[in-house]
N, C-alpha and C positions, 0 to 999 in steps of 0.2 A: 572409391575416389575420395571418399573424406581421410582415410591413412594418406596417400598421397598429398592432401593440401596440407595436412598436420606435417608432413617431411619438408615441404615445401619450406613452408613457416619456420620451423626449427632450424632447417638449413640455412637460411636468410638472416635469422638472427646471429648464427654462430660465424656467418659470413662478415656481418657487419661487427660484431665484436673482435674478431680478429682485423679487421680493417681498422678500427677506434684505438685500440692500445696501442700500437705503434706510435700513432701520430700524440697519442697523450703524452707520451715517454720522452718523445723528442721535444714539444711544449715545455716540458716539466724542466728539461736540460737547458732551454735557453733563459732560464730565469736566473737572475743573481745565486749563482750558488754559495755567497755568504751569507744569504738572508739567516738573520737569527734572535733568536727574541729570546728574552729573559720572563717567563710568565708569573714566577710567584718567588718569594724571598729577599727579593732585593727590589725596593722600589726605586726605577730607573729615574725616576721624575724628581726625586731629591739630589739633593746636594750630599746629605749628612743623615744617617737615622741614627735612632737609640734604642738599645734594646737591655735586657737584665740576662736574656739565653747565653749560654754556653756553646749553642752552635744553632748555624742558621741552615735549612735546607733551600739551596737555590734549583728551579726546575725550567725548563723551556723548551724550544724546538729549534731545528737548525737542519739543514741539508742534509742525508745521509751520508757519511764516512766524514763528516767535517769533524776537523779536531779542535777542541777546548780546553784550553788550559788556566788553569787560575792561580794566583799567586794570592796569598793572604798574610799582610806584613804591617807594623808597624811604621809609618812614613819616617818619625822621631829614629827609630832603630837604623833604618835604611841608609839615613843621613850620617849617622855617626859612625858604620860600616865604612860609606864613602870618603868621611874625611881621615880615615883612617889608613886611604890607600886605596882600596877596592874600589873595583868599576862597579856599577849599582848593578849590573847583572850578576857579577860574582856577589855581591852583598845580597840580592835578593835569594842568591841559591843556597848562603851561609844563613840567612835568618828565616826567611818565609815558608810557609806551608804551600805544598806545591800538590796541585790535583791536577791529571790528566783525564780528560772525559772523552771518549769517542762515540760520535752521535751513530747508532743502528740504524736500521731501516724504516723503521718507525718515523723517527725524525725528533726523538721526543729524549731527553737526558736529564737527569737528576743527581745534584750533589748535595754531600753534607762536608759545610765548613766548619772547624773550628776555630772558635774567637777566644781571642785575648782579652781581656781586662784593657780598657784602654780603646785609643782608636786604630781601628783596622783596615787597612785599604784593602782592599777585592779588587783586582786588576783581571781583567778576564780578556784574553785573547783568543779570537777564533780563526781558525787556519784550513785552507783547503787547499791542494796542489794544483796549483797554475793559475790562481787566483788572489787577489788583493789579502792580505791580513789585516784583521781590524781588533783593535785593542781599545777596551772602556776599563775606567776606574769608578769604584763606588766607595762610601765612607760609612762602615759601621761602627757606633761607637757603643762600645759593651761598659754598660757600669758592674757594680760591685752589687752582689744580690742584698747584701745588708742594706743599703739605700733603699731597694726597694720595700723591703719590709720596714723601714721607718717610714716611709711613706702611706703605705698600707695603716702605718698605726696611728698616724694622725687622727684626732678625733675634733671635729668642727661641730660647735653647738649652735643652735638658731642664735645669730643677736651676734656670735662673734665675728660674721664675716667681714664686717669692716673692719673689726681688729688685725684679724690674722691673714688677709688677703695679702697685705705686703710684707710680712714674714713669709707666707709660702711662697712669694714671688721670689723675694731674695735668697731663700733656701735653693730653690730648684735652678736659680742662678749660680749658684755655689757647688750643685751637682753637676752643672757642665764641665 
């Protein structure tokens, strides 16, 4: 009798699992397939970021099989190439670093981006077949490493704060 009850319980649990899984998959497919989120590497809430790093790793999540493409380029270089007669797309292909990311079944992606010194425009485009394409731009301004060393070497002694505050703020404005 105990074995019969055990078998019925196991069978009931198995049947419930089989019934719930297709419903969960159908509900997931009804959601916006382009849901895309950068979780680290780019502060999406800022217009511009500053860094001394040569590379930046971006990570995030999206629906499985979503294609994410990333162009990294300097806007001034792009404008220059366009002024020479190239279309914006042709200019990007000529000057930009291009990364293609295919999101796997886990829905998680990661990509290391190389940054040039100066203003780097990061253009992220998310595509999924049959769904609208979404593009967002971010700016990461990479400064020379020598500037970082100069800033680290600044010595501020007690009592000098009033005299040096103005000089330090002027120096930071010149760095931009």
